[in-house]
C-alpha positions in Angstrom: -8.6 -20.7 -32.4 -5.1 -21.6 -31.5 -3.8 -18.8 -33.6 -6.0 -16.1 -31.9 -4.9 -17.7 -28.4 -1.4 -17.3 -29.5 -1.5 -14.0 -30.8 -3.4 -12.3 -27.9 -1.1 -14.8 -25.1 -0.1 -11.5 -23.5 -3.5 -9.8 -22.7 -4.7 -13.0 -21.6 -1.9 -13.4 -19.0 -2.7 -9.7 -17.9 -6.1 -10.7 -17.5 -5.4 -13.7 -15.4 -3.1 -11.7 -13.4 -5.4 -8.9 -12.6 -8.2 -11.6 -11.6 -5.5 -13.2 -9.1 -4.8 -10.0 -7.9 -8.4 -9.0 -7.1 -9.3 -12.7 -5.7 -6.0 -12.1 -3.4 -7.4 -8.5 -2.4 -10.6 -9.7 -1.6 -9.2 -12.7 0.7 -6.4 -10.6 2.3 -8.5 -7.3 2.8 -10.7 -8.4 6.0 -7.7 -9.8 7.4 -5.5 -6.7 7.0 -8.6 -4.6 8.2 -8.7 -6.5 11.3 -5.3 -5.6 12.3 -4.1 -2.5 13.9 -2.3 0.2 12.0 0.6 0.0 14.4 1.0 -3.5 14.1 1.2 -2.8 9.9 3.5 -0.4 10.4 5.7 -2.5 12.8 5.6 -5.4 10.3 6.5 -2.8 7.4 9.6 -1.3 9.1 11.0 -4.7 10.3 10.2 -6.3 6.8 12.4 -3.5 5.2 15.2 -3.9 7.8 15.6 -7.4 7.2 15.1 -7.0 3.3 18.3 -5.1 3.1 20.2 -7.8 4.9 18.5 -10.0 2.0 19.6 -7.9 -0.7 23.1 -7.7 0.3 23.1 -11.7 0.3 21.1 -11.7 -3.1 23.7 -9.2 -4.3 26.7 -11.9 -3.5 24.8 -14.8 -5.8 24.2 -12.0 -8.3 28.0 -11.4 -8.7 28.8 -15.0 -9.2 26.2 -15.3 -11.4 27.1 -12.2 -13.5 30.7 -13.8 -13.7 30.0 -17.4 -14.8 26.1 -18.0 -14.9 26.6 -20.1 -12.1 23.8 -20.0 -9.1 26.2 -20.5 -6.0 24.1 -22.7 -3.7 27.2 -22.6 -1.1 26.5 -18.9 -0.3 24.7 -19.6 2.7 27.5 -21.4 4.5 30.3 -18.7 3.2 28.1 -16.5 5.4 28.5 -18.8 8.2 32.1 -19.4 8.0 32.6 -15.8 7.4 30.8 -14.9 10.5 32.5 -17.3 12.4 36.0 -16.0 11.3 35.1 -12.9 12.4 33.6 -14.2 15.9 37.0 -16.2 16.2 39.1 -12.9 16.1 36.4 -10.8 17.7 36.1 -12.9 20.9 39.9 -13.7 21.6 42.1 -11.3 23.4 44.8 -12.4 21.2 45.8 -14.4 18.3 48.9 -16.3 17.7 51.5 -14.6 15.3 52.0 -18.1 13.8 48.3 -18.5 13.2 47.7 -15.0 12.1 50.9 -15.3 9.8 49.7 -18.6 8.1 46.4 -17.1 7.2 47.9 -14.0 5.5 50.7 -15.8 3.7 48.1 -18.3 2.0 45.9 -15.5 1.2 48.9 -13.5 -0.2 49.9 -16.5 -2.3 46.6 -17.6 -3.2 45.8 -13.8 -4.4 49.2 -13.4 -6.0 48.9 -16.5 -8.4 45.3 -15.8 -9.3 46.7 -15.8 -13.2 48.9 -18.7 -12.6 51.5 -19.8 -10.2 54.4 -18.5 -12.7 53.1 -15.0 -11.0 55.0 -16.0 -7.5 58.4 -16.5 -9.6 58.7 -12.6 -10.3 60.5 -10.9 -7.3 58.4 -7.7 -7.4 55.2 -9.7 -6.8 57.1 -11.7 -3.9 58.3 -8.7 -2.0 55.2 -6.8 -2.4 53.1 -10.1 -1.3 55.8 -10.4 1.7 55.1 -6.8 2.7 51.4 -7.4 2.7 51.2 -10.5 4.7 53.5 -9.0 7.5 51.0 -6.1 7.6 48.1 -8.4 7.9 50.1 -10.5 10.6 50.4 -7.6 12.8 46.9 -6.4 12.3 45.3 -9.8 13.1 47.6 -10.1 16.1 46.8 -7.0 17.9 46.2 -7.8 21.5 43.5 -6.5 23.9 40.1 -6.0 23.5 40.3 -2.3 22.4 41.6 -3.7 19.1 38.8 -6.4 18.4 37.0 -4.6 15.9 40.3 -4.1 14.0 41.6 -7.5 14.5 38.5 -9.0 13.8 37.8 -7.2 10.6 40.7 -7.6 9.1 40.8 -11.3 10.1 37.6 -11.8 8.6 38.5 -9.9 5.2 41.4 -12.0 5.0 40.1 -15.6 5.7 36.8 -14.5 3.5 39.2 -14.0 0.9 40.9 -16.7 1.2 38.2 -18.9 0.8 36.5 -17.4 -2.1 40.0 -17.9 -4.0 40.5 -21.6 -2.8 36.8 -22.2 -3.7 37.8 -20.7 -7.3 40.8 -22.5 -7.6 40.3 -25.7 -6.6 36.4 -26.5 -7.7 35.6 -24.0 -10.2 38.5 -23.5 -12.3 38.9 -27.3 -13.1 35.2 -27.1 -14.8 35.9 -24.0 -17.1 34.6 -24.8 -20.3 32.2 -27.6 -18.8 28.4 -27.5 -18.9 27.2 -25.0 -16.2 25.1 -27.8 -14.3 28.3 -29.5 -13.4 29.5 -26.0 -11.6 26.0 -25.9 -9.9 26.5 -29.3 -8.5 30.2 -28.5 -7.6 28.9 -25.4 -5.4 26.2 -28.0 -3.7 29.4 -30.0 -2.8 31.1 -26.9 -1.6 28.3 -26.3 0.6 28.4 -29.5 2.1 32.0 -29.4 2.6 31.7 -26.0 4.7 28.9 -27.7 6.6 31.2 -30.0 8.0 34.5 -27.7 8.2 32.1 -25.3 10.4 30.9 -27.9 12.7 34.1 -30.0 13.3 35.8 -26.1 13.8 33.3 -24.3 15.9 30.4 -26.9 16.8 26.6 -26.8 16.3 26.3 -24.6 19.3 24.6 -21.3 18.9 27.1 -18.1 19.3 26.3 -14.7 20.4 28.3 -12.2 18.2 28.1 -8.6 20.3 29.2 -6.7 17.2 26.5 -4.0 18.0 27.5 -3.6 22.1 29.0 0.0 21.5 25.5 1.4 20.6 24.3 1.7 24.0 27.7 3.7 24.5 26.1 6.4 21.9 23.2 6.7 24.1 20.4 5.2 21.6 18.1 3.5 23.5 17.7 -0.1 23.0 15.3 -0.9 21.5 13.6 2.3 19.9 10.1 2.6 21.1 7.5 4.9 19.6 4.4 5.5 21.6 1.4 5.8 19.3 -1.4 4.1 21.3 -3.5 7.0 20.8 -3.1 7.6 17.0 -2.6 4.2 15.6 -3.5 2.0 18.5 -0.2 0.6 19.6 3.5 0.7 20.5 6.1 0.6 17.4 9.4 -1.1 18.3 12.7 -0.7 16.0 15.3 -3.2 17.0 18.2 -1.1 17.3 20.6 -3.7 16.2 18.6 -4.8 13.0 18.7 -0.8 12.2 22.3 -0.7 12.3 22.7 -4.0 10.4 20.2 -2.7 7.7 22.3 0.6 7.6 25.8 -1.0 7.1 24.1 -3.4 4.5 23.1 -0.8 2.3 26.4 1.1 2.7 27.9 -2.2 1.5 25.8 -2.8 -1.1 26.2 1.0 -2.5 30.1 0.6 -2.1 30.1 -2.7 -4.5 27.6 -1.0 -6.7 30.2 1.6 -7.2 32.9 -0.3 -7.4 31.0 -2.3 -10.4 30.1 0.9 -12.1 33.6 2.5 -12.3 35.7 -0.2 -13.0 36.0 -2.6 -15.9 35.7 -5.8 -13.5 32.0 -5.7 -14.2 32.3 -5.7 -18.3 34.6 -8.4 -17.9 32.1 -10.5 -15.5 29.6 -10.5 -18.3 31.8 -11.2 -21.2 32.9 -14.2 -19.3 29.4 -15.3 -18.3 28.5 -15.3 -22.2 31.0 -17.6 -23.3 34.4 -18.7 -21.3 36.2 -20.3 -24.1 35.1 -17.5 -26.4 36.3 -14.7 -24.1 39.6 -16.7 -23.5 40.5 -16.5 -27.2 39.7 -13.1 -27.4 42.2 -12.4 -24.7 40.0 -11.9 -21.5 41.6 -13.3 -18.5 38.8 -15.6 -17.4 40.8 -17.1 -14.8 41.4 -13.7 -13.0 37.8 -12.5 -13.3 36.2 -15.8 -12.0 39.0 -15.2 -9.1 38.2 -11.9 -8.3 34.2 -12.7 -8.5 34.8 -15.5 -5.8 36.7 -13.1 -3.5 34.1 -10.2 -3.9 31.4 -12.7 -3.2 33.0 -14.3 -0.2 33.4 -10.6 1.3 29.8 -10.0 0.6 28.9 -13.5 2.2 31.1 -12.4 5.2 29.6 -9.2 5.5 26.1 -10.5 5.7 26.9 -13.2 8.1 28.5 -10.6 10.3 25.6 -8.0 10.4 23.1 -11.2 10.7 24.9 -12.6 13.4 25.4 -9.5 15.2 21.2 -8.8 14.8 20.5 -12.4 16.1 23.4 -14.8 16.5 25.5 -17.5 14.8 23.9 -20.7 14.2 23.3 -23.4 11.8 20.3 -21.8 10.8 22.2 -18.7 9.2 22.4 -21.1 5.6 18.9 -20.8 5.4 18.7 -17.2 5.0 20.2 -17.8 1.5 17.1 -19.9 0.6 15.0 -16.4 1.5 17.8 -14.8 -0.7 17.3 -17.1 -3.6 13.8 -15.8 -4.7 15.0 -12.1 -4.0 17.7 -13.0 -6.9 15.0 -14.4 -9.3 12.6 -11.6 -8.6 14.9 -8.9 -9.3 16.6 -10.7 -12.0 19.7 -13.1 -12.4 22.1 -10.6 -13.6 20.4 -7.2 -12.0 22.2 -5.8 -9.4 19.8 -3.0 -8.6 17.0 -5.7 -9.0 19.0 -7.6 -6.0 18.0 -4.8 -3.9 14.7 -4.5 -4.8 13.9 -8.0 -4.6 15.5 -8.2 -0.9 13.2 -5.2 -0.1 10.0 -7.2 -1.3 10.8 -10.5 0.1 11.6 -9.0 3.7 8.3 -6.9 3.3 6.1 -10.4 2.2 7.8 -12.5 5.0 6.7 -10.1 7.8 3.3 -9.3 6.5 2.7 -13.0 5.8 4.0 -13.5 9.7 1.7 -10.9 10.8 -1.6 -11.8 9.2 -1.1 -15.9 9.4 0.6 -16.1 13.1 1.6 -19.5 14.1 2.7 -20.8 10.9 5.3 -21.2 8.3 3.7 -19.0 5.8 6.1 -16.1 6.1 9.5 -18.2 5.5 8.1 -21.0 3.5 5.3 -20.1 1.6 4.6 -16.3 0.9 7.9 -15.6 -0.7 7.6 -18.0 -3.2 4.0 -17.4 -3.9 5.1 -14.0 -5.0 7.9 -15.2 -7.0 5.7 -17.4 -8.9 3.1 -14.8 -9.4 6.1 -12.4 -10.7 7.7 -14.7 -13.0 4.4 -15.9 -14.8 4.3 -12.3 -15.7 7.8 -11.4 -16.4 9.9 -14.8 -16.7 13.2 -12.9 -16.5 12.5 -11.0 -12.9 11.6 -7.2 -12.5 14.8 -6.0 -14.1 16.1 -9.2 -15.9 17.5 -8.9 -19.3 15.8 -11.0 -22.1 18.0 -13.6 -23.8 17.5 -13.5 -27.5 19.0 -16.6 -29.3 20.0 -15.8 -32.8 20.7 -18.7 -35.1 
């Protein structure tokens, strides 16, 4: 009997999944039919738009996992930190040359010394680094509101790269060769550190980020309304800020995917994730790979923080978005970049549909995404696009 069950385990699992799906449809079917078509379409559109930002957040987590095999629990606070740095440069009429120069110089020093502090001794590296630092300083110190987007973008990118390189250099690099669980715990410690830094520097007050204020100048209505009461029984409303955040998130997603596809960074990350000590023995510069990966993840976190902050606001609740991105990562597959996109869109849809079908509850944010995740992992333990690992002895 035990042999029979083990041999046909796949079929029993599929049958159980189909049965659960039928029971779910019998339960939710009447509730869905009670909703007006306009509300269903509204929730679907909103879910896809929100899911685009989740996908970008999930991509940052996947990048770190592909490079080091670590699940980065500090990504949510990296998002908030990047958004707050952008807000500082964006809302200020001008930044002092001293502050901008210090930020630029620290970032250049960390970037040049990725492979080791000895790189700073080479005259060529020093000259290039000083030139880059001067350019960054001048861009970050541009005065006037007409330069606020340039100033904020350069300042946020510089700050994100510095944060990513610093986290890798002082917290992750000393743990190379140690158990992965130690690195995971280190990311939890980093998240608490960033929590304290953001509160001490910017406080706990919600900050509006008017990064999409220029939309009104284009003549685009805010929000976009579609009157379909005669055909679908309601009005479909699309928030313009959320639409632009979705478009920019997809653009950033595609840009980073192309970067991985047409460079050797992706292969280097996979090699380092398999076995860091072996990769070092084979000549792979694991330190540089990890540093680049953390810098990229910090840039993705900053982009997600700015887009989410522009669509809503900057608050201490933003890091909780990473908790919704975690199911997206696991759903798509821990090492799948395309899976991060699909997982983010699915989680966004599930969240909005749960909020529609069960109003006044926390089903959309606290229950439904994880129920879907559990159902998928039962059938596909490695996620929808995850790679099954086979241990050979």
